C-alpha positions as CSV (number, residue, x, y, z in Angstrom):
1,M,110.1,82.2,97.4
2,I,108.9,82.5,100.8
3,Q,108.0,79.2,103.0
4,Y,106.7,80.4,106.5
5,I,108.1,84.2,108.1
6,P,106.8,83.4,112.1
7,K,104.8,86.7,113.3
8,W,107.5,87.7,115.9
9,K,110.6,87.2,113.5
10,R,111.3,90.4,111.1
11,I,114.6,90.1,109.2
12,E,116.9,93.7,108.8
13,L,119.1,95.0,106.6
14,K,121.0,97.9,108.1
15,N,123.6,101.2,106.8
16,T,124.5,102.7,109.8
17,E,126.4,105.4,107.4
18,D,122.7,106.8,106.1
19,G,121.0,106.1,109.1
20,V,118.7,103.1,106.1
21,I,117.9,100.2,107.6
22,M,115.1,97.7,105.4
23,F,112.8,94.9,107.2
24,I,110.7,92.1,106.0
25,K,107.7,93.0,106.9
26,S,103.7,90.8,107.0
27,T,100.5,93.6,107.0
28,K,96.7,92.1,107.8
29,V,94.6,93.7,105.7
30,K,90.6,92.3,105.9
31,D,91.2,88.1,106.0
32,Y,94.8,88.6,104.1
33,E,98.1,88.7,104.8
34,Y,101.0,90.7,102.7
35,I,104.2,89.8,102.7
36,N,106.3,93.9,102.2
37,L,109.9,94.8,101.9
38,V,110.0,98.5,104.4
39,E,112.8,101.1,104.2
40,S,112.8,103.2,107.6
41,Y,113.5,106.4,107.2
42,R,113.6,110.0,108.2
43,G,110.4,111.9,107.6
44,E,111.3,116.5,107.3
45,N,110.3,117.4,110.5
46,G,112.6,114.3,112.4
47,S,109.7,111.6,113.0
48,T,110.6,108.3,111.2
49,K,108.2,106.7,108.5
50,H,107.9,103.9,107.0
51,R,108.3,103.7,102.9
52,V,107.1,99.3,101.3
53,L,109.8,99.3,98.1
54,Y,108.3,95.8,97.6
55,N,105.3,93.9,98.2
56,F,105.9,90.3,97.7
57,G,102.1,89.2,97.6
58,R,99.5,87.3,100.1
59,R,101.3,85.3,101.8
60,D,98.8,82.4,101.1
61,L,99.5,82.2,97.6
62,L,103.1,83.0,98.3
63,C,103.4,79.6,101.0
64,E,101.3,77.4,98.0
65,S,103.2,78.1,95.0
66,K,106.3,77.0,97.4
67,S,105.1,73.1,98.1
């Protein structure tokens, strides 16, 4: 699935008509790092918000399953 995602790299999928932007993001929680597919959208008051669409799981386990 995902072998390696550098921390500085963000993969973005954009739809400019709807203003929808999705990207893959790594999130650190305690000792683990999780890989998520995230959607960026505007809230009711116009502020930018993020919503997790899919959680791929822990990064270390994804790298193990690939090898």
